[in-house]
PDB file of N, CA, C and O in Angstrom:
ATOM      1  N   MET A   1      -1.805  -3.660 -10.743  1.00  0.00           N
ATOM      2  CA  MET A   1      -2.034  -3.056  -9.439  1.00  0.00           C
ATOM      3  C   MET A   1      -1.219  -3.809  -8.389  1.00  0.00           C
ATOM      4  O   MET A   1      -1.045  -5.025  -8.463  1.00  0.00           O
ATOM      5  N   THR A   2      -0.736  -3.063  -7.427  1.00  0.00           N
ATOM      6  CA  THR A   2       0.028  -3.659  -6.350  1.00  0.00           C
ATOM      7  C   THR A   2      -0.526  -3.219  -5.005  1.00  0.00           C
ATOM      8  O   THR A   2      -1.026  -2.103  -4.861  1.00  0.00           O
ATOM      9  N   GLU A   3      -0.435  -4.090  -4.043  1.00  0.00           N
ATOM     10  CA  GLU A   3      -0.847  -3.746  -2.687  1.00  0.00           C
ATOM     11  C   GLU A   3       0.314  -3.157  -1.892  1.00  0.00           C
ATOM     12  O   GLU A   3       0.157  -2.837  -0.714  1.00  0.00           O
ATOM     13  N   LYS A   4       1.481  -3.010  -2.526  1.00  0.00           N
ATOM     14  CA  LYS A   4       2.652  -2.441  -1.867  1.00  0.00           C
ATOM     15  C   LYS A   4       2.642  -0.920  -1.912  1.00  0.00           C
ATOM     16  O   LYS A   4       3.566  -0.275  -1.417  1.00  0.00           O
ATOM     17  N   SER A   5       1.601  -0.345  -2.503  1.00  0.00           N
ATOM     18  CA  SER A   5       1.460   1.106  -2.596  1.00  0.00           C
ATOM     19  C   SER A   5       0.009   1.464  -2.290  1.00  0.00           C
ATOM     20  O   SER A   5      -0.901   0.665  -2.512  1.00  0.00           O
ATOM     21  N   TYR A   6      -0.192   2.666  -1.780  1.00  0.00           N
ATOM     22  CA  TYR A   6      -1.535   3.150  -1.465  1.00  0.00           C
ATOM     23  C   TYR A   6      -2.383   3.204  -2.736  1.00  0.00           C
ATOM     24  O   TYR A   6      -1.935   3.757  -3.740  1.00  0.00           O
ATOM     25  N   PRO A   7      -3.590   2.646  -2.719  1.00  0.00           N
ATOM     26  CA  PRO A   7      -4.426   2.657  -3.923  1.00  0.00           C
ATOM     27  C   PRO A   7      -4.942   4.057  -4.245  1.00  0.00           C
ATOM     28  O   PRO A   7      -4.995   4.912  -3.361  1.00  0.00           O
ATOM     29  N   PRO A   8      -5.319   4.299  -5.492  1.00  0.00           N
ATOM     30  CA  PRO A   8      -5.855   5.613  -5.869  1.00  0.00           C
ATOM     31  C   PRO A   8      -7.098   5.962  -5.063  1.00  0.00           C
ATOM     32  O   PRO A   8      -7.850   5.078  -4.651  1.00  0.00           O
ATOM     33  N   VAL A   9      -7.306   7.244  -4.843  1.00  0.00           N
ATOM     34  CA  VAL A   9      -8.459   7.714  -4.098  1.00  0.00           C
ATOM     35  C   VAL A   9      -9.720   7.627  -4.955  1.00  0.00           C
ATOM     36  O   VAL A   9     -10.807   7.373  -4.435  1.00  0.00           O
ATOM     37  N   GLY A  10      -9.583   7.834  -6.249  1.00  0.00           N
ATOM     38  CA  GLY A  10     -10.730   7.817  -7.165  1.00  0.00           C
ATOM     39  C   GLY A  10     -10.928   6.463  -7.816  1.00  0.00           C
ATOM     40  O   GLY A  10     -10.315   5.469  -7.428  1.00  0.00           O
ATOM     41  N   HIS A  11     -11.796   6.446  -8.811  1.00  0.00           N
ATOM     42  CA  HIS A  11     -12.117   5.214  -9.546  1.00  0.00           C
ATOM     43  C   HIS A  11     -11.263   5.122 -10.801  1.00  0.00           C
ATOM     44  O   HIS A  11     -11.773   5.208 -11.918  1.00  0.00           O
ATOM     45  N   TYR A  12      -9.973   4.949 -10.612  1.00  0.00           N
ATOM     46  CA  TYR A  12      -9.046   4.812 -11.722  1.00  0.00           C
ATOM     47  C   TYR A  12      -7.918   3.895 -11.261  1.00  0.00           C
ATOM     48  O   TYR A  12      -7.709   3.734 -10.058  1.00  0.00           O
ATOM     49  N   PRO A  13      -7.201   3.304 -12.181  1.00  0.00           N
ATOM     50  CA  PRO A  13      -6.144   2.365 -11.799  1.00  0.00           C
ATOM     51  C   PRO A  13      -4.874   3.079 -11.323  1.00  0.00           C
ATOM     52  O   PRO A  13      -4.663   4.258 -11.607  1.00  0.00           O
ATOM     53  N   GLN A  14      -4.038   2.341 -10.595  1.00  0.00           N
ATOM     54  CA  GLN A  14      -2.725   2.875 -10.211  1.00  0.00           C
ATOM     55  C   GLN A  14      -1.901   3.151 -11.458  1.00  0.00           C
ATOM     56  O   GLN A  14      -1.177   4.144 -11.530  1.00  0.00           O
ATOM     57  N   ALA A  15      -2.017   2.270 -12.431  1.00  0.00           N
ATOM     58  CA  ALA A  15      -1.247   2.397 -13.668  1.00  0.00           C
ATOM     59  C   ALA A  15      -1.935   1.633 -14.778  1.00  0.00           C
ATOM     60  O   ALA A  15      -2.779   0.773 -14.527  1.00  0.00           O
ATOM     61  N   PHE A  16      -1.569   1.953 -16.005  1.00  0.00           N
ATOM     62  CA  PHE A  16      -2.006   1.149 -17.140  1.00  0.00           C
ATOM     63  C   PHE A  16      -0.897   1.147 -18.167  1.00  0.00           C
ATOM     64  O   PHE A  16      -0.052   2.042 -18.192  1.00  0.00           O
ATOM     65  N   ARG A  17      -0.910   0.139 -19.009  1.00  0.00           N
ATOM     66  CA  ARG A  17       0.091   0.020 -20.066  1.00  0.00           C
ATOM     67  C   ARG A  17      -0.569   0.301 -21.397  1.00  0.00           C
ATOM     68  O   ARG A  17      -1.686  -0.147 -21.656  1.00  0.00           O
ATOM     69  N   ALA A  18       0.125   1.044 -22.240  1.00  0.00           N
ATOM     70  CA  ALA A  18      -0.371   1.333 -23.582  1.00  0.00           C
ATOM     71  C   ALA A  18       0.825   1.512 -24.511  1.00  0.00           C
ATOM     72  O   ALA A  18       1.735   2.290 -24.226  1.00  0.00           O
ATOM     73  N   LYS A  19       0.811   0.798 -25.605  1.00  0.00           N
ATOM     74  CA  LYS A  19       1.867   0.901 -26.625  1.00  0.00           C
ATOM     75  C   LYS A  19       3.268   0.773 -26.025  1.00  0.00           C
ATOM     76  O   LYS A  19       4.181   1.511 -26.396  1.00  0.00           O
ATOM     77  N   GLY A  20       3.427  -0.164 -25.104  1.00  0.00           N
ATOM     78  CA  GLY A  20       4.728  -0.427 -24.504  1.00  0.00           C
ATOM     79  C   GLY A  20       5.147   0.528 -23.407  1.00  0.00           C
ATOM     80  O   GLY A  20       6.277   0.456 -22.925  1.00  0.00           O
ATOM     81  N   HIS A  21       4.252   1.427 -23.000  1.00  0.00           N
ATOM     82  CA  HIS A  21       4.568   2.395 -21.950  1.00  0.00           C
ATOM     83  C   HIS A  21       3.687   2.140 -20.735  1.00  0.00           C
ATOM     84  O   HIS A  21       2.550   1.687 -20.870  1.00  0.00           O
ATOM     85  N   ALA A  22       4.208   2.428 -19.560  1.00  0.00           N
ATOM     86  CA  ALA A  22       3.420   2.348 -18.330  1.00  0.00           C
ATOM     87  C   ALA A  22       3.094   3.772 -17.894  1.00  0.00           C
ATOM     88  O   ALA A  22       3.989   4.607 -17.764  1.00  0.00           O
ATOM     89  N   TRP A  23       1.822   4.043 -17.673  1.00  0.00           N
ATOM     90  CA  TRP A  23       1.360   5.362 -17.242  1.00  0.00           C
ATOM     91  C   TRP A  23       0.831   5.219 -15.822  1.00  0.00           C
ATOM     92  O   TRP A  23       0.008   4.347 -15.542  1.00  0.00           O
ATOM     93  N   ILE A  24       1.309   6.079 -14.926  1.00  0.00           N
ATOM     94  CA  ILE A  24       0.974   5.958 -13.504  1.00  0.00           C
ATOM     95  C   ILE A  24       0.114   7.132 -13.070  1.00  0.00           C
ATOM     96  O   ILE A  24       0.327   8.270 -13.487  1.00  0.00           O
ATOM     97  N   SER A  25      -0.868   6.829 -12.219  1.00  0.00           N
ATOM     98  CA  SER A  25      -1.699   7.899 -11.670  1.00  0.00           C
ATOM     99  C   SER A  25      -0.897   8.693 -10.643  1.00  0.00           C
ATOM    100  O   SER A  25       0.159   8.248 -10.192  1.00  0.00           O
ATOM    101  N   GLY A  26      -1.395   9.851 -10.283  1.00  0.00           N
ATOM    102  CA  GLY A  26      -0.725  10.691  -9.300  1.00  0.00           C
ATOM    103  C   GLY A  26      -0.564   9.984  -7.969  1.00  0.00           C
ATOM    104  O   GLY A  26      -1.409   9.178  -7.579  1.00  0.00           O
ATOM    105  N   GLN A  27       0.507  10.281  -7.281  1.00  0.00           N
ATOM    106  CA  GLN A  27       0.813   9.648  -6.005  1.00  0.00           C
ATOM    107  C   GLN A  27       0.819  10.678  -4.888  1.00  0.00           C
ATOM    108  O   GLN A  27       1.135  11.850  -5.095  1.00  0.00           O
ATOM    109  N   ILE A  28       0.462  10.209  -3.698  1.00  0.00           N
ATOM    110  CA  ILE A  28       0.549  11.052  -2.510  1.00  0.00           C
ATOM    111  C   ILE A  28       1.521  10.392  -1.539  1.00  0.00           C
ATOM    112  O   ILE A  28       1.879   9.226  -1.703  1.00  0.00           O
ATOM    113  N   ALA A  29       1.937  11.131  -0.546  1.00  0.00           N
ATOM    114  CA  ALA A  29       2.882  10.606   0.438  1.00  0.00           C
ATOM    115  C   ALA A  29       2.133   9.793   1.489  1.00  0.00           C
ATOM    116  O   ALA A  29       1.897  10.263   2.602  1.00  0.00           O
ATOM    117  N   ALA A  30       1.765   8.574   1.122  1.00  0.00           N
ATOM    118  CA  ALA A  30       1.082   7.662   2.042  1.00  0.00           C
ATOM    119  C   ALA A  30       1.675   6.278   1.863  1.00  0.00           C
ATOM    120  O   ALA A  30       2.046   5.886   0.757  1.00  0.00           O
ATOM    121  N   ASP A  31       1.760   5.538   2.968  1.00  0.00           N
ATOM    122  CA  ASP A  31       2.270   4.178   2.856  1.00  0.00           C
ATOM    123  C   ASP A  31       1.168   3.252   2.363  1.00  0.00           C
ATOM    124  O   ASP A  31       0.044   3.694   2.129  1.00  0.00           O
ATOM    125  N   ALA A  32       1.479   1.982   2.206  1.00  0.00           N
ATOM    126  CA  ALA A  32       0.528   1.015   1.644  1.00  0.00           C
ATOM    127  C   ALA A  32      -0.726   0.859   2.508  1.00  0.00           C
ATOM    128  O   ALA A  32      -1.775   0.451   2.010  1.00  0.00           O
ATOM    129  N   ASP A  33      -0.621   1.183   3.808  1.00  0.00           N
ATOM    130  CA  ASP A  33      -1.771   1.081   4.707  1.00  0.00           C
ATOM    131  C   ASP A  33      -2.614   2.356   4.734  1.00  0.00           C
ATOM    132  O   ASP A  33      -3.633   2.417   5.423  1.00  0.00           O
ATOM    133  N   GLY A  34      -2.188   3.372   3.984  1.00  0.00           N
ATOM    134  CA  GLY A  34      -2.936   4.621   3.930  1.00  0.00           C
ATOM    135  C   GLY A  34      -2.516   5.650   4.956  1.00  0.00           C
ATOM    136  O   GLY A  34      -3.169   6.685   5.093  1.00  0.00           O
ATOM    137  N   ASN A  35      -1.434   5.389   5.684  1.00  0.00           N
ATOM    138  CA  ASN A  35      -0.935   6.352   6.662  1.00  0.00           C
ATOM    139  C   ASN A  35      -0.193   7.471   5.936  1.00  0.00           C
ATOM    140  O   ASN A  35       0.800   7.217   5.254  1.00  0.00           O
ATOM    141  N   LEU A  36      -0.673   8.707   6.080  1.00  0.00           N
ATOM    142  CA  LEU A  36      -0.026   9.846   5.440  1.00  0.00           C
ATOM    143  C   LEU A  36       1.319  10.136   6.091  1.00  0.00           C
ATOM    144  O   LEU A  36       1.465  10.056   7.311  1.00  0.00           O
ATOM    145  N   ILE A  37       2.289  10.470   5.266  1.00  0.00           N
ATOM    146  CA  ILE A  37       3.606  10.855   5.744  1.00  0.00           C
ATOM    147  C   ILE A  37       3.588  12.375   5.868  1.00  0.00           C
ATOM    148  O   ILE A  37       3.650  13.075   4.857  1.00  0.00           O
ATOM    149  N   ASN A  38       3.506  12.891   7.078  1.00  0.00           N
ATOM    150  CA  ASN A  38       3.404  14.334   7.320  1.00  0.00           C
ATOM    151  C   ASN A  38       4.699  14.916   7.863  1.00  0.00           C
ATOM    152  O   ASN A  38       4.684  15.914   8.583  1.00  0.00           O
ATOM    153  N   ARG A  39       5.812  14.296   7.521  1.00  0.00           N
ATOM    154  CA  ARG A  39       7.098  14.795   7.993  1.00  0.00           C
ATOM    155  C   ARG A  39       7.689  15.725   6.939  1.00  0.00           C
ATOM    156  O   ARG A  39       6.942  16.413   6.244  1.00  0.00           O
ATOM    157  N   SER A  40       8.971  15.759   6.812  1.00  0.00           N
ATOM    158  CA  SER A  40       9.621  16.693   5.893  1.00  0.00           C
ATOM    159  C   SER A  40       9.263  16.401   4.439  1.00  0.00           C
ATOM    160  O   SER A  40       8.797  15.316   4.093  1.00  0.00           O
ATOM    161  N   MET A  41       9.497  17.410   3.602  1.00  0.00           N
ATOM    162  CA  MET A  41       9.246  17.241   2.181  1.00  0.00           C
ATOM    163  C   MET A  41      10.118  16.118   1.615  1.00  0.00           C
ATOM    164  O   MET A  41       9.686  15.380   0.729  1.00  0.00           O
ATOM    165  N   THR A  42      11.338  15.993   2.125  1.00  0.00           N
ATOM    166  CA  THR A  42      12.245  14.937   1.675  1.00  0.00           C
ATOM    167  C   THR A  42      11.663  13.566   1.973  1.00  0.00           C
ATOM    168  O   THR A  42      11.693  12.683   1.116  1.00  0.00           O
ATOM    169  N   GLU A  43      11.132  13.375   3.183  1.00  0.00           N
ATOM    170  CA  GLU A  43      10.541  12.088   3.546  1.00  0.00           C
ATOM    171  C   GLU A  43       9.264  11.805   2.745  1.00  0.00           C
ATOM    172  O   GLU A  43       8.987  10.660   2.390  1.00  0.00           O
ATOM    173  N   GLN A  44       8.500  12.850   2.468  1.00  0.00           N
ATOM    174  CA  GLN A  44       7.306  12.677   1.649  1.00  0.00           C
ATOM    175  C   GLN A  44       7.695  12.256   0.234  1.00  0.00           C
ATOM    176  O   GLN A  44       7.096  11.345  -0.336  1.00  0.00           O
ATOM    177  N   ALA A  45       8.707  12.931  -0.331  1.00  0.00           N
ATOM    178  CA  ALA A  45       9.177  12.599  -1.677  1.00  0.00           C
ATOM    179  C   ALA A  45       9.719  11.171  -1.724  1.00  0.00           C
ATOM    180  O   ALA A  45       9.500  10.456  -2.701  1.00  0.00           O
ATOM    181  N   HIS A  46      10.423  10.757  -0.675  1.00  0.00           N
ATOM    182  CA  HIS A  46      10.953   9.395  -0.603  1.00  0.00           C
ATOM    183  C   HIS A  46       9.815   8.378  -0.667  1.00  0.00           C
ATOM    184  O   HIS A  46       9.911   7.385  -1.387  1.00  0.00           O
ATOM    185  N   GLN A  47       8.735   8.622   0.085  1.00  0.00           N
ATOM    186  CA  GLN A  47       7.600   7.697   0.083  1.00  0.00           C
ATOM    187  C   GLN A  47       6.928   7.652  -1.291  1.00  0.00           C
ATOM    188  O   GLN A  47       6.545   6.581  -1.763  1.00  0.00           O
ATOM    189  N   ILE A  48       6.790   8.801  -1.922  1.00  0.00           N
ATOM    190  CA  ILE A  48       6.186   8.848  -3.252  1.00  0.00           C
ATOM    191  C   ILE A  48       7.041   8.082  -4.247  1.00  0.00           C
ATOM    192  O   ILE A  48       6.508   7.353  -5.084  1.00  0.00           O
ATOM    193  N   CYS A  49       8.356   8.232  -4.171  1.00  0.00           N
ATOM    194  CA  CYS A  49       9.256   7.480  -5.068  1.00  0.00           C
ATOM    195  C   CYS A  49       9.167   5.983  -4.796  1.00  0.00           C
ATOM    196  O   CYS A  49       9.182   5.178  -5.727  1.00  0.00           O
ATOM    197  N   LYS A  50       9.075   5.611  -3.528  1.00  0.00           N
ATOM    198  CA  LYS A  50       8.925   4.193  -3.182  1.00  0.00           C
ATOM    199  C   LYS A  50       7.628   3.638  -3.777  1.00  0.00           C
ATOM    200  O   LYS A  50       7.629   2.571  -4.392  1.00  0.00           O
ATOM    201  N   ASN A  51       6.531   4.360  -3.592  1.00  0.00           N
ATOM    202  CA  ASN A  51       5.242   3.924  -4.145  1.00  0.00           C
ATOM    203  C   ASN A  51       5.323   3.799  -5.664  1.00  0.00           C
ATOM    204  O   ASN A  51       4.864   2.815  -6.245  1.00  0.00           O
ATOM    205  N   THR A  52       5.912   4.806  -6.294  1.00  0.00           N
ATOM    206  CA  THR A  52       6.033   4.809  -7.753  1.00  0.00           C
ATOM    207  C   THR A  52       6.840   3.616  -8.230  1.00  0.00           C
ATOM    208  O   THR A  52       6.471   2.971  -9.212  1.00  0.00           O
ATOM    209  N   GLY A  53       7.934   3.314  -7.552  1.00  0.00           N
ATOM    210  CA  GLY A  53       8.754   2.160  -7.917  1.00  0.00           C
ATOM    211  C   GLY A  53       7.985   0.848  -7.809  1.00  0.00           C
ATOM    212  O   GLY A  53       8.108  -0.017  -8.676  1.00  0.00           O
ATOM    213  N   GLU A  54       7.200   0.698  -6.762  1.00  0.00           N
ATOM    214  CA  GLU A  54       6.400  -0.524  -6.579  1.00  0.00           C
ATOM    215  C   GLU A  54       5.355  -0.669  -7.693  1.00  0.00           C
ATOM    216  O   GLU A  54       5.138  -1.760  -8.220  1.00  0.00           O
ATOM    217  N   ILE A  55       4.723   0.437  -8.034  1.00  0.00           N
ATOM    218  CA  ILE A  55       3.702   0.402  -9.092  1.00  0.00           C
ATOM    219  C   ILE A  55       4.348   0.083 -10.436  1.00  0.00           C
ATOM    220  O   ILE A  55       3.826  -0.727 -11.202  1.00  0.00           O
ATOM    221  N   LEU A  56       5.488   0.723 -10.722  1.00  0.00           N
ATOM    222  CA  LEU A  56       6.187   0.442 -11.979  1.00  0.00           C
ATOM    223  C   LEU A  56       6.608  -1.016 -12.065  1.00  0.00           C
ATOM    224  O   LEU A  56       6.472  -1.643 -13.115  1.00  0.00           O
ATOM    225  N   GLN A  57       7.119  -1.557 -10.967  1.00  0.00           N
ATOM    226  CA  GLN A  57       7.531  -2.959 -10.954  1.00  0.00           C
ATOM    227  C   GLN A  57       6.338  -3.870 -11.240  1.00  0.00           C
ATOM    228  O   GLN A  57       6.457  -4.827 -12.005  1.00  0.00           O
ATOM    229  N   ALA A  58       5.198  -3.578 -10.634  1.00  0.00           N
ATOM    230  CA  ALA A  58       3.991  -4.383 -10.870  1.00  0.00           C
ATOM    231  C   ALA A  58       3.529  -4.266 -12.324  1.00  0.00           C
ATOM    232  O   ALA A  58       2.907  -5.185 -12.856  1.00  0.00           O
ATOM    233  N   ALA A  59       3.835  -3.131 -12.966  1.00  0.00           N
ATOM    234  CA  ALA A  59       3.450  -2.913 -14.360  1.00  0.00           C
ATOM    235  C   ALA A  59       4.496  -3.457 -15.333  1.00  0.00           C
ATOM    236  O   ALA A  59       4.339  -3.350 -16.549  1.00  0.00           O
ATOM    237  N   GLY A  60       5.576  -4.046 -14.781  1.00  0.00           N
ATOM    238  CA  GLY A  60       6.614  -4.606 -15.637  1.00  0.00           C
ATOM    239  C   GLY A  60       7.656  -3.585 -16.076  1.00  0.00           C
ATOM    240  O   GLY A  60       8.314  -3.764 -17.100  1.00  0.00           O
ATOM    241  N   SER A  61       7.803  -2.518 -15.302  1.00  0.00           N
ATOM    242  CA  SER A  61       8.776  -1.481 -15.634  1.00  0.00           C
ATOM    243  C   SER A  61       9.620  -1.177 -14.403  1.00  0.00           C
ATOM    244  O   SER A  61       9.684  -1.993 -13.483  1.00  0.00           O
ATOM    245  N   SER A  62      10.271  -0.012 -14.372  1.00  0.00           N
ATOM    246  CA  SER A  62      11.098   0.363 -13.230  1.00  0.00           C
ATOM    247  C   SER A  62      11.344   1.868 -13.231  1.00  0.00           C
ATOM    248  O   SER A  62      11.062   2.559 -14.211  1.00  0.00           O
ATOM    249  N   LEU A  63      11.874   2.360 -12.115  1.00  0.00           N
ATOM    250  CA  LEU A  63      12.243   3.776 -12.043  1.00  0.00           C
ATOM    251  C   LEU A  63      13.341   4.099 -13.054  1.00  0.00           C
ATOM    252  O   LEU A  63      13.380   5.204 -13.595  1.00  0.00           O
ATOM    253  N   GLU A  64      14.226   3.149 -13.310  1.00  0.00           N
ATOM    254  CA  GLU A  64      15.323   3.359 -14.255  1.00  0.00           C
ATOM    255  C   GLU A  64      14.828   3.587 -15.680  1.00  0.00           C
ATOM    256  O   GLU A  64      15.538   4.181 -16.491  1.00  0.00           O
ATOM    257  N   GLN A  65      13.636   3.128 -15.990  1.00  0.00           N
ATOM    258  CA  GLN A  65      13.084   3.295 -17.329  1.00  0.00           C
ATOM    259  C   GLN A  65      12.152   4.504 -17.423  1.00  0.00           C
ATOM    260  O   GLN A  65      11.505   4.709 -18.450  1.00  0.00           O
ATOM    261  N   THR A  66      12.081   5.293 -16.373  1.00  0.00           N
ATOM    262  CA  THR A  66      11.200   6.456 -16.338  1.00  0.00           C
ATOM    263  C   THR A  66      11.731   7.553 -17.246  1.00  0.00           C
ATOM    264  O   THR A  66      12.921   7.868 -17.235  1.00  0.00           O
ATOM    265  N   VAL A  67      10.830   8.129 -18.032  1.00  0.00           N
ATOM    266  CA  VAL A  67      11.201   9.182 -18.970  1.00  0.00           C
ATOM    267  C   VAL A  67      10.830  10.557 -18.433  1.00  0.00           C
ATOM    268  O   VAL A  67      11.595  11.508 -18.596  1.00  0.00           O
ATOM    269  N   LYS A  68       9.677  10.676 -17.799  1.00  0.00           N
ATOM    270  CA  LYS A  68       9.216  11.987 -17.367  1.00  0.00           C
ATOM    271  C   LYS A  68       8.452  11.874 -16.056  1.00  0.00           C
ATOM    272  O   LYS A  68       7.697  10.927 -15.837  1.00  0.00           O
ATOM    273  N   VAL A  69       8.664  12.865 -15.183  1.00  0.00           N
ATOM    274  CA  VAL A  69       7.954  12.949 -13.913  1.00  0.00           C
ATOM    275  C   VAL A  69       7.477  14.386 -13.741  1.00  0.00           C
ATOM    276  O   VAL A  69       8.247  15.324 -13.947  1.00  0.00           O
ATOM    277  N   ASN A  70       6.231  14.560 -13.370  1.00  0.00           N
ATOM    278  CA  ASN A  70       5.696  15.890 -13.050  1.00  0.00           C
ATOM    279  C   ASN A  70       5.494  15.956 -11.544  1.00  0.00           C
ATOM    280  O   ASN A  70       4.994  15.008 -10.937  1.00  0.00           O
ATOM    281  N   VAL A  71       5.883  17.076 -10.940  1.00  0.00           N
ATOM    282  CA  VAL A  71       5.741  17.260  -9.497  1.00  0.00           C
ATOM    283  C   VAL A  71       4.890  18.491  -9.246  1.00  0.00           C
ATOM    284  O   VAL A  71       5.133  19.553  -9.820  1.00  0.00           O
ATOM    285  N   LEU A  72       3.890  18.344  -8.387  1.00  0.00           N
ATOM    286  CA  LEU A  72       3.043  19.457  -7.992  1.00  0.00           C
ATOM    287  C   LEU A  72       3.413  19.844  -6.570  1.00  0.00           C
ATOM    288  O   LEU A  72       3.246  19.047  -5.646  1.00  0.00           O
ATOM    289  N   VAL A  73       3.912  21.049  -6.387  1.00  0.00           N
ATOM    290  CA  VAL A  73       4.248  21.563  -5.067  1.00  0.00           C
ATOM    291  C   VAL A  73       3.143  22.518  -4.649  1.00  0.00           C
ATOM    292  O   VAL A  73       2.837  23.474  -5.361  1.00  0.00           O
ATOM    293  N   THR A  74       2.545  22.259  -3.493  1.00  0.00           N
ATOM    294  CA  THR A  74       1.446  23.109  -3.044  1.00  0.00           C
ATOM    295  C   THR A  74       1.868  24.081  -1.947  1.00  0.00           C
ATOM    296  O   THR A  74       1.190  25.081  -1.714  1.00  0.00           O
ATOM    297  N   GLU A  75       2.970  23.799  -1.278  1.00  0.00           N
ATOM    298  CA  GLU A  75       3.467  24.688  -0.217  1.00  0.00           C
ATOM    299  C   GLU A  75       4.949  24.949  -0.457  1.00  0.00           C
ATOM    300  O   GLU A  75       5.799  24.152  -0.060  1.00  0.00           O
ATOM    301  N   PHE A  76       5.250  26.055  -1.101  1.00  0.00           N
ATOM    302  CA  PHE A  76       6.629  26.372  -1.425  1.00  0.00           C
ATOM    303  C   PHE A  76       7.493  26.583  -0.186  1.00  0.00           C
ATOM    304  O   PHE A  76       8.713  26.434  -0.255  1.00  0.00           O
ATOM    305  N   SER A  77       6.880  26.930   0.947  1.00  0.00           N
ATOM    306  CA  SER A  77       7.655  27.119   2.166  1.00  0.00           C
ATOM    307  C   SER A  77       8.334  25.826   2.597  1.00  0.00           C
ATOM    308  O   SER A  77       9.354  25.871   3.284  1.00  0.00           O
ATOM    309  N   LYS A  78       7.793  24.676   2.211  1.00  0.00           N
ATOM    310  CA  LYS A  78       8.387  23.393   2.583  1.00  0.00           C
ATOM    311  C   LYS A  78       9.610  23.048   1.750  1.00  0.00           C
ATOM    312  O   LYS A  78      10.332  22.106   2.075  1.00  0.00           O
ATOM    313  N   LEU A  79       9.852  23.791   0.686  1.00  0.00           N
ATOM    314  CA  LEU A  79      11.021  23.520  -0.150  1.00  0.00           C
ATOM    315  C   LEU A  79      12.329  23.802   0.577  1.00  0.00           C
ATOM    316  O   LEU A  79      13.378  23.297   0.178  1.00  0.00           O
ATOM    317  N   THR A  80      12.281  24.595   1.629  1.00  0.00           N
ATOM    318  CA  THR A  80      13.494  24.948   2.355  1.00  0.00           C
ATOM    319  C   THR A  80      13.764  24.013   3.513  1.00  0.00           C
ATOM    320  O   THR A  80      14.734  24.216   4.242  1.00  0.00           O
ATOM    321  N   GLU A  81      12.946  23.000   3.708  1.00  0.00           N
ATOM    322  CA  GLU A  81      13.153  22.063   4.833  1.00  0.00           C
ATOM    323  C   GLU A  81      14.356  21.191   4.594  1.00  0.00           C
ATOM    324  O   GLU A  81      14.683  20.347   5.428  1.00  0.00           O
TER     325      GLU A  81
END
């Protein structure tokens, strides 16, 4: 766990390691202090990637070693921003 990323909302860890892999919980566009990023989709995605990188680093991994990412888009109108 790292304090450089917003902690999970529920009772689960930011990440866990199993069989040499790091598994990360879902991320939202919030900074480490819990301030939501309500600007463009690009800025929100940037914050999520930053959070993910911090969590991976704390788990002993990195974005460069990432194999798969799932993205949930809830407002398709923001894709054109």
